[in-house]
N, C-alpha and C positions, 0 to 999 in steps of 0.2 A: 428097461432101466436096471442098471446094476446098483445094488444097495451099497451104502457107504458105512463101513464099520469103523468105530473110533474107540479109543481108550482114554479116559480122563482119570487123573489122580488128584486127590484132595488130601489135605493134612489137617488133623484135629489134635490140638494139644489139650489133654484133659486127664484128670485123675479119677481113680475109682478104687473101690475096695470090694472084694468078693466075699459073699457069705458062704460059710461052710458049716453045715450042721447047726444053722441058726446063729452062728457067731461071725461077726464082721471081722474080716482080716485087716491087715495094715493098708492104709491109704497109700497109693503109689501112682506116679505119673507115667504117661505114655505119650508119644507122638504117634497117633493112630494114622495109618495110611489107608485110604479108602480108594480102591480102583474100580471104576465102572467100565464095563465093556458094553457098548451100545451100538445100535444101528439107527441111522437117520431114517425115519419112517416116511418122510415126505421128500419129494423131488424138488428141492429148493436150495438156495444159497444157505450155507451153514454159518450161522453167527455163533461161534463158540462162546463168546463172552456172555450171551443171554443165559445159556444153561449153567455156565460156571457161576454166574452171579446168583442164580436161583438156588443152587446147591449150597453155596457159601452163606447165603441168607438163612437157609434152614439150619446149617451147622453152627451159626453164630451163637445161639443160646447155650451150646455145649462147650464152646471154645474157652479154654483156660478156667474151667470150672470142675467141681467134683460131681461126677455123673450121678452118684448116689443121692444128690440133693435135687435132681431134676426129673420130672415126670418123663417117662414111666419108670425110670430107674430108682425112684424113691420106694417102689414096691417090687419091681422086677430086678432080680440079681444081675448086675451089669457085667456079666461074663463076656468074653469075646464073641461067643456064639449069639447070646441074647442081643448084644449091641448090634451085631451085623444084621440079624433078622429085623430088628426094629428100624434101623437105618434103611435097609433095603425096601421095606414096605413104604416108608415115607418118600424115598428117592424115586421109586417107581411112579408114584403119583406125580411128582415133579416132571419126570421124564415124559410121561404120557401127555401131560398138558403142553409140553414144548415140542411134541411131535417126534420123540425118540422112543426106541424100543429097547427095553432091558434085556440083555443077554446073560451077563454074569457080574457078580460083585465079589471083590476080595477085600477083606478087612484085616489089617495086620496091626498087632500091638507091639511087635518087635520085628526086625528084619527077618528073623528066622521062624516066625510063628504067624500063620494066617488062617482065616476061616473063609471058605468060598461057598457062594450060593450061585447056582446057575438056573436059567430059565428051564432047562431040561430037568434038573433035579427037583423042581417045584411040583412036577406032576399035576395032580388035580388042583393044587393050590396056586398054580401058575396064573399070572395075569392073562385073562382071556383076550382082552383087547390086543395085547402084545403078540400073543400066539396067533390070533387071526390075521393081524397085519403082516406078521412075518411069513405066515403060510401063503397069503396072497402074493407077497413080493417074490417068494421062491417059485411059486407056480408061474408067475409072469416071466421070471428068469428062465425057467425050463422051456416054456413055450417059445420064447425069443431064441433060445439056443437051437431048438428044433427047426426053426425057420431058416437058419443059416446053413 
């Protein structure tokens, strides 16, 4: 079985303010672009709307809001990096439940500025289930190629 890799993009309109040296900066808006690179971990028909709906449901509580007012950003500085890390952790849970494997996430607060997290970069913090499933899929692919 050849794995199927996909890229999904989601948009989040939200405001935030960054703390520097304990002082809150100016509140400003962004249209955050969240790009997920994933593999479908099960050999079945892909119903895109199911994953898209689950991700949009998760992001709904942040949509058109001030991130600083919403957990965990009421105590965690809502920098691009912290937002991306938090969203990645929650989105991996959603992906796993729906049979998808996380490969990479890119979160942009402007078209020219992004933060990227990849499964490979995660090292020992990587999602074990995703790594094991991906390894199994790649081994099957190698065995299949050798038979041909």
